[in-house]
C-alpha positions as CSV (number, residue, x, y, z in Angstrom):
1,M,0.0,0.0,0.0
2,T,1.3,3.4,-1.0
3,L,0.7,6.0,1.7
4,P,0.2,9.7,0.8
5,L,3.2,11.0,2.8
6,Q,6.6,9.8,1.6
7,Y,10.0,10.9,3.0
8,R,13.6,10.2,2.0
9,P,16.7,10.6,4.0
10,V,19.1,13.5,3.5
11,P,22.6,12.1,3.0
12,G,25.4,13.4,5.1
13,W,23.2,15.4,7.6
14,P,24.6,16.8,9.9
15,K,28.2,17.5,9.3
16,L,30.0,16.9,12.5
17,P,33.4,18.7,12.8
18,S,36.5,16.5,13.0
19,H,37.2,17.4,16.7
20,L,33.9,15.9,17.8
21,E,32.6,12.3,17.8
22,W,29.0,11.0,18.0
23,A,28.2,9.0,21.1
24,E,24.4,8.9,21.0
25,A,21.9,11.7,20.6
26,P,18.6,11.1,22.5
27,A,17.0,14.4,21.5
28,I,16.8,17.0,18.8
29,A,14.7,20.2,18.4
30,A,14.4,23.1,16.0
31,D,14.5,26.8,17.2
32,S,12.6,29.7,15.6
33,Q,15.4,30.1,13.0
34,D,15.4,26.4,12.0
35,R,18.7,25.9,13.7
36,M,18.8,22.3,14.9
37,I,19.9,21.7,18.5
38,V,21.1,18.2,19.4
39,F,21.2,16.9,23.0
40,H,24.2,14.6,23.0
41,R,25.4,12.0,25.5
42,S,29.0,13.2,25.4
43,E,30.9,16.4,26.0
44,P,29.8,18.9,24.9
45,P,26.2,17.9,25.2
46,I,24.5,20.7,23.3
47,L,25.4,20.8,19.6
48,V,23.9,23.5,17.3
49,F,23.7,23.1,13.5
50,D,22.1,25.2,10.8
51,N,19.4,23.7,8.7
52,D,21.8,22.4,6.1
53,G,23.7,20.6,8.8
54,H,26.7,22.9,9.2
55,F,28.1,22.9,12.8
56,L,27.7,26.3,14.5
57,R,28.7,25.9,18.1
58,S,28.4,23.8,21.3
59,W,28.1,24.3,25.0
60,G,27.0,22.6,28.3
61,D,30.1,20.7,29.4
62,G,29.7,19.2,32.9
63,L,26.0,20.3,33.3
64,F,24.1,17.0,32.9
65,T,24.2,13.5,34.4
66,R,22.6,12.0,31.3
67,P,20.8,14.0,28.6
68,H,17.4,12.6,27.7
69,G,14.8,15.1,26.4
70,L,14.9,18.5,24.7
71,T,12.1,21.0,24.0
72,I,12.5,24.5,22.7
73,G,10.0,27.2,23.7
74,P,8.6,29.9,21.4
75,D,11.3,32.3,22.9
76,D,14.0,29.8,21.9
77,C,14.7,28.9,25.5
78,L,15.8,25.2,25.9
79,Y,14.1,22.8,28.4
80,C,16.6,20.0,29.0
81,T,15.5,16.8,30.7
82,D,18.3,15.0,32.6
83,D,16.8,11.7,33.5
84,L,19.6,10.3,35.8
85,G,20.0,13.8,37.3
86,H,16.2,14.0,38.1
87,T,15.9,17.5,36.8
88,V,14.5,19.7,34.1
89,R,16.5,22.8,33.4
90,K,15.6,25.9,31.4
91,F,18.4,27.7,29.6
92,S,18.5,30.8,27.5
93,P,19.5,30.3,23.8
94,D,23.0,31.2,24.8
95,G,23.2,28.7,27.6
96,E,22.4,30.8,30.7
97,L,20.7,28.7,33.3
98,L,17.3,30.3,34.0
99,M,15.4,27.7,36.1
100,T,15.8,24.3,37.6
101,L,12.9,22.0,38.4
102,G,13.7,19.1,40.7
103,T,16.6,18.5,43.0
104,P,19.8,17.4,41.2
105,G,20.8,13.9,42.1
106,R,17.9,13.3,44.4
107,P,15.0,11.2,43.1
108,S,11.5,11.4,44.5
109,D,10.1,8.5,46.5
110,T,8.2,6.1,44.3
111,G,9.6,2.9,45.8
112,A,11.6,2.4,42.6
113,T,15.0,0.7,43.0
114,S,16.4,1.2,39.5
115,I,15.6,2.7,36.1
116,D,13.4,-0.4,35.4
117,F,9.8,0.9,35.6
118,R,8.7,-2.5,37.0
119,T,10.3,-1.6,40.3
120,I,7.9,1.4,40.9
121,R,5.6,0.7,43.8
122,Y,3.5,3.9,43.9
123,P,3.4,7.3,42.2
124,G,5.4,10.1,43.6
125,P,6.1,13.8,43.3
126,P,8.6,15.3,40.8
127,F,11.0,13.8,39.7
128,H,12.3,10.2,39.4
129,F,14.0,9.8,36.0
130,P,11.9,12.4,34.1
131,T,11.8,12.0,30.3
132,N,10.3,14.9,28.2
133,V,8.6,18.3,28.3
134,A,5.7,19.9,26.4
135,I,4.8,23.6,26.5
136,A,1.2,24.8,26.4
137,A,0.0,27.9,24.6
138,N,-0.3,29.7,28.0
139,G,3.3,28.7,29.0
140,D,2.4,25.8,31.3
141,L,4.9,23.0,31.3
142,Y,3.7,19.4,31.1
143,I,6.5,17.0,32.1
144,A,6.5,13.2,31.7
145,D,8.1,11.6,34.7
146,G,8.8,8.3,33.2
147,Y,11.3,5.6,34.2
148,G,11.1,5.8,37.9
149,N,7.7,7.3,38.3
150,A,4.4,7.1,36.4
151,R,3.1,10.6,36.4
152,I,2.5,13.7,34.3
153,H,3.3,16.9,36.2
154,R,1.9,20.3,35.2
155,F,3.9,23.4,36.2
156,S,3.3,27.1,35.6
157,A,5.7,28.9,33.4
158,E,7.4,30.2,36.5
159,G,8.0,26.7,37.9
160,Q,5.1,26.3,40.4
161,L,3.7,22.7,40.5
162,L,0.0,22.9,39.7
163,H,-1.2,19.4,39.3
164,S,0.0,15.8,38.8
165,W,-1.8,12.7,37.6
166,G,-1.1,9.0,36.8
167,E,0.0,5.8,38.6
168,P,1.7,2.6,37.5
169,G,-0.5,0.2,35.4
170,A,-2.2,-0.3,32.1
171,G,-5.6,1.2,32.7
172,P,-6.9,4.6,31.6
173,G,-4.7,7.3,33.2
174,Q,-2.1,4.7,34.3
175,F,1.4,4.4,32.7
176,H,4.3,2.1,32.1
177,V,6.9,4.6,31.2
178,P,5.2,7.9,30.1
179,H,8.0,8.7,27.8
180,G,7.0,11.3,25.2
181,I,4.5,14.1,25.4
182,A,3.0,16.7,23.0
183,I,0.1,19.1,22.9
184,R,-2.6,19.1,20.2
185,A,-3.9,22.3,18.7
186,D,-7.0,22.0,20.8
187,G,-5.0,21.9,24.0
188,A,-5.3,18.1,24.6
189,I,-2.2,16.5,26.2
190,V,-1.0,13.4,24.3
191,V,1.3,11.0,26.1
192,A,3.5,8.3,24.6
193,D,2.9,5.5,27.1
194,R,5.8,3.5,25.9
195,E,5.8,0.1,27.6
196,N,2.0,-0.1,27.2
197,S,2.4,0.5,23.4
198,R,-0.2,3.2,23.3
199,L,-0.9,6.9,23.2
200,Q,-3.2,8.4,25.8
201,V,-5.0,11.6,25.4
202,F,-6.0,13.9,28.3
203,S,-7.6,17.2,28.9
204,P,-5.3,19.9,30.2
205,D,-6.4,19.0,33.7
206,G,-5.5,15.4,33.3
207,E,-9.0,13.9,32.5
208,F,-8.6,10.8,30.4
209,L,-10.2,11.2,27.0
210,S,-9.1,8.4,24.7
211,E,-6.2,6.1,23.7
212,Q,-4.6,4.9,20.5
213,T,-3.0,1.4,20.4
214,D,-1.8,0.8,16.9
215,V,1.8,1.8,17.8
216,A,4.9,-0.1,18.8
217,R,6.5,1.3,22.0
218,P,6.1,5.0,21.1
219,C,9.0,7.1,22.4
220,Q,8.1,10.6,21.3
221,I,5.5,12.4,19.3
222,A,5.2,15.7,17.4
223,F,2.4,17.5,15.5
224,D,2.8,19.4,12.2
225,P,0.8,22.6,11.5
226,L,-1.9,20.6,9.9
227,G,-2.4,18.5,13.0
228,N,-0.8,15.3,11.5
229,L,0.8,13.2,14.3
230,F,4.4,12.0,13.8
231,I,5.5,9.2,16.1
232,A,9.0,7.8,16.8
233,E,8.4,4.1,17.7
234,L,11.1,2.1,19.4
235,G,9.6,-1.2,18.2
236,Y,10.5,-4.6,19.6
237,R,14.2,-5.2,18.6
238,A,15.9,-2.6,20.7
239,G,15.8,-1.5,24.3
240,M,13.8,-4.5,25.5
241,W,13.6,-4.8,29.3
242,P,15.1,-8.0,30.7
243,G,12.5,-10.7,30.7
244,T,10.2,-9.0,28.2
245,H,9.5,-10.3,24.7
246,P,7.9,-9.1,21.4
247,P,4.2,-9.6,21.2
248,H,4.6,-11.9,18.2
249,A,7.1,-13.3,15.8
250,G,8.3,-10.7,13.3
251,A,7.1,-7.8,15.4
252,T,8.3,-4.5,14.0
253,G,11.6,-2.8,14.9
254,G,12.1,0.9,15.0
255,R,10.0,3.0,12.7
256,V,8.3,6.3,12.1
257,S,4.5,6.5,11.7
258,V,2.3,9.5,10.7
259,F,-1.4,9.7,11.4
260,S,-3.8,12.3,10.1
261,P,-6.0,14.3,12.6
262,S,-8.8,11.8,12.0
263,G,-6.5,8.9,12.9
264,E,-5.8,7.6,9.4
265,L,-2.3,6.2,8.8
266,I,-0.8,8.4,6.1
267,G,3.0,7.8,6.4
268,R,5.3,5.1,7.7
269,W,8.9,4.1,7.1
270,G,11.6,2.1,8.7
271,G,10.8,-1.2,10.6
272,G,14.3,-2.2,11.7
273,D,15.0,-4.8,9.1
274,N,18.2,-3.1,8.1
275,P,18.7,-0.7,11.0
276,T,22.1,0.8,9.8
277,A,20.7,1.7,6.4
278,A,19.7,5.3,5.6
279,G,16.0,5.6,6.2
280,D,15.7,2.6,8.6
281,F,16.1,2.7,12.4
282,F,17.4,0.8,15.3
283,A,16.2,2.8,18.3
284,P,14.1,5.9,17.4
285,H,13.9,8.0,20.6
286,D,12.9,11.6,19.5
287,I,11.2,13.1,16.5
288,R,10.8,16.8,15.5
289,L,9.9,18.9,12.5
290,D,11.3,22.2,11.3
291,S,9.3,25.0,9.8
292,R,9.8,23.6,6.3
293,G,8.3,20.2,7.1
294,N,11.5,18.3,7.3
295,V,11.5,15.5,9.8
296,Y,14.4,14.7,12.2
297,V,14.8,11.5,14.2
298,A,17.2,10.9,17.0
299,E,18.2,7.4,18.1
300,V,19.7,5.9,21.3
301,V,21.8,3.3,19.5
302,L,24.4,2.6,22.2
303,S,22.2,2.2,25.3
304,A,19.5,0.4,23.4
305,G,21.7,-2.4,22.1
306,A,24.9,-1.5,20.4
307,N,26.8,-1.9,23.7
308,R,25.6,-5.5,23.6
309,G,26.4,-6.1,20.0
310,L,22.8,-6.0,18.7
311,V,23.8,-3.4,16.0
312,A,27.0,-1.8,14.8
313,R,28.3,0.9,17.2
314,D,28.6,3.4,14.3
315,C,24.9,3.1,13.4
316,H,23.4,6.5,12.7
317,T,22.1,8.4,15.8
318,I,20.6,11.4,13.8
319,Q,18.7,11.4,10.5
320,K,17.0,14.1,8.5
321,F,14.2,13.4,6.1
322,E,12.6,15.5,3.4
323,R,9.2,15.0,1.8
324,V,9.3,13.4,-1.6
């Protein structure tokens, strides 16, 4: 079946300078000038490229325990999620620290004993291995508190905690790794409930509205201006928790899926059959769009399996796609 949205990889994007090496890049985002900021698990952790992939600058040495999620606000401020540091930090575009949410190095009490979500015993306050941030039109921050908690936290733009919801489980309003988060044009909060292989949709106040289950371990989600939903799906060949198994033989690997506002599948590529090939994936972790409609996918290749020999260590960690 030919789907109406087709994309092709842009070869050689980005162009990393010779003095830097890729480790893995869990997150990428576009600012108002279509500069692409990569959150990188090596020093320096913040890498800035122009839209053609030319390196511009870097910063952030020594600031993070482990980079995880990146969101850029309408004022180009960066919201950086440090999962193992248990914080979300807001920086100016030039790297000045403006706000810290959470206590660095101090997880909240959820009974969890590791980054394995199955050790969580009860929901807790912010944060225990937080994952990603979404920014509402009024400036409120919605933060997915994912690996060591099972909550969504709503903060004011000034950093005041307003409301939290969620608990461990698979029912409505429950989570097994609330990993990605985005906000629809109508204000609804969409959460990538990764280990339940579903998206959950909530009102801004946390009321459960609906769910979508035809996804494979969604890691992050993004909307384009038309309301189409782009999903980075980890699939079932990378980052599997010990003792877990694919739902069936031949279950998909990493891929990207695109759904229309009415829920129709209108684009899909990847699948993990050849994860080192351009246009395929091993461990899609983040997905973003620029103002021109180009799609960017960041992968956690090393931690999801390359360190155990499941894929070549030099597998791509960032890919750019343009519409055909």
